[in-house]
N, C-alpha and C positions, 0 to 999 in steps of 0.2 A: 159488110161489117159484121153481120151476124155469123156468116160463114167463117170469117177469120177467127172470131171468138170461139166458135164451136171446134174448129180445127186446133186451135191452141189448147183448149181443154182436153181434147182427145189425145193430143200429143203429150200433155202433162200426165194424163192418166196412164198412158203407155209407158212412160218413163218410170213412174212410181211402181207400175206392175212389174217391169223388168227388174228394178232395184229390190223389190220384195222377194222375187224368185231367187235373187242372188244371195240373200241372207242365209247364213248357216243355221242349222237347227239349234246349235248351242246359243247363238245370239238370240233366237226366238224365245227359248227357255229363260235365258237371263233376262230378257226384256219383260216377259210376263211376271216373273218373280220380283223384278225391280219395281214394277207398277204396284203389285200387291204390297210391297214393303212400304211405299210412301203413303198408300191409302190406309193401311193399318196403323202406321206411325202417327198419321193425323188423328186417328181415333184412339191413340194411346193403347193399342192392342199389342201385347208382348210378342205375339206370333210374327210381328213385323221383322224381328231380329233373326228369326229362322230363315225367312225369305231372303233377307239381306245376306246371310252367311252363304247360302247356296249361289245366289246370283252373282255376288262379288267374286266368289271362287272361280266362276266361269269367266268373268271379265278379266281377271288376272292374265289368263291365257290369251283372250281376244285382243287385249290392248298390246300385249307383247308382240303379237303377230303383225300388227299394223305400225310398229315402231313408235309407240308412245310409252316410253319406259316409265315415266313418272306417274302416268295413269295406271299402269300395271302395278307399280309400287303402292300407289294410293289404294288400290283394291285389296292388296295384302293387308294394309292398315285397316280397311273396312272389315275384313274377316275377323281381326282381333277385336275391333270395336263392336262387331255384332255379338260376340261373346260377352263383352263388357256390358253392353246395353241390356242384353238379356238378363244377366245376373243382377244388374242394378235395378231394373224394373221389377224383376221377380222378388228381390228383397223388399222393395217398397210395397208389393202386393200382399206379401205374407207377414210382414212385421209392421204393425201400426206405428211404432216408434221410428221406423226407417222409411216411412212413406215419402216418395219423391214427388213434391208438388211442382207445378209449373212456375218458373220464376223468370226474372228479367235482369239484365245488366245495365249499369250506368254508362253515360256517354264517355267518361274518361276511360272506363275499362274497354269499351269498344275502340277508342282511339289507340289504346295500347295494343289491342289485338291486331288492328289494321296495320299499324306501323311495324309491329313484330313480324307479321306475315309478309309484308313487303320487303323487310330486311332479309329475312330467311330466303325468300324467293330470289332476291338479287344475288345472294351468296351462292345459292344452288346453281343459278344459271351460269355464273362465273366459273364455278368448279366443274360443271357438267359440259360446258361448251367444247372442251377439248376431247370429250368422250363421245358425244352425240352430235351428229351433223344434221340438225333439223331446223327448218325455218319456224317451226311451231314450238321450239323448246321453251321460250319465255312464257307463252301462254299456257303450255302444258304444265310448267312449274307453278305458275300463279293459281291455276285451277286446283292443282294438287294441294298446295299449302293451305289455301283458304278452305278447301273441302275438309282437311284435317280438323281445322278449328271449328267448322260448322258441325262436323260429326260429333265432336266432343260435347258441344252445346246440345245437340239432339239427345245424346245419351243421358245428359244431366237435366233434361227437360227445361232448357232455357229457351223461351219463346222466340228470342231474336234469331235463332238458327234459321228460321224460315226466310228472313230478309236476306241473309247471307246466301241461302240456297237459290233464291230468286235470281240474284246476279250471277252466281257461279254457273247455274244451269244454262243461261244465255251464252256465256263464254264457252262453255263445254259444247254447246250445239255447233259452233263454228269449227271447233277441233274435229268433231266427229263427221261432219259433212265433208270436211277437207280430206279425211282419211277414208271416206266411203263407207263408214259404219252408219248407214242411213236409218236403220231401225233404232239403233241406240240414240241417234240424233233426235228421232221422233220421241223417244223416251225422255230426253232432256226437255223437250218442248212440253210434254205432259207434266214433267216435274216442275216446270215454271209456273204452270197454272195451279198445280197441286200445292206449291209453296204458299200461294195465296189462301187456298182452302185450309191448309194446315195451320197457318197463322190464325185464321178466323176460329178454327176449332179449339186451338190451344188458348186463345184469348178468353174464351168462356171459362175455361178452367183457371186461368190466371186471375180473372176477376173474382172467382169464387174463393181462390186461395187468399187473395187480398182482403176479402171481406171476413173470412174466418180469422185472419191475422189481426184485423182491426177489432173484431168482437172479442178476441182473447185478451187484447190489450186493455179494452174498456172494462172487462169483467174482473 
C-alpha cells in the first residue's frame, strides 16, 4: 500500500513538473503579476492596478490563443478597469472629500445584479452560439459577465466583491484546466483563498467606516 501511494505521488509530481515546463514565459509573468494584484488589492494598495494592467494585457493574448473569446474580451475590460480603479483610488488618496471608503450592498441590490448577469449571459450565449463552437461557451460567458460585475465592485471598494470572486474563481479553474492553462488554473486556486483573505482585510476597514459614520451621526 505504501509503495502504491509513493508511486502515485511520484507520478503526480512528474505530471505537474511536465505541465510547468510547458507553460509559456508570458503566462509565468502574467501569473506573478496577477498574484501581486490580488495581494495588493486586499491591502488596498493602489499599485495593484498597475499589476492588473500588465497581467491582463498578457492574458488577452493567451486566452485568444486557447479559444476562450469571452475570457479574452473580459481581460480587455480588465485593462480599462485597471485604469479606472487606479484613478478612482488615487483620487480618494489625494482628496479628503473624495476618499473612497469600503462599503456594502443590500440583498435586493445583489438579487438585481445576479438576475441581470444571468439574463445578459443567456442572451450572449444565444447570440454567440452561431459564431463560436465550444462546449465551454456558456461557462465562459457566465464567468465573464459575473467577473465584470465583481470588478466594478472592486474598483468602487464594495466588500461584497470578494464573495463573487470566490465563486467565480472556482468556475474559472474548471475552464482553465480544460484548456490546459494549468498555471493560470493554479492562479484561480490561489485567488479563491485570497478572496477569503481580501474579505477579512476589507471587513476591518468596513467596520471602521461604519463606526465613523455612526459617530458622525451622533455628533
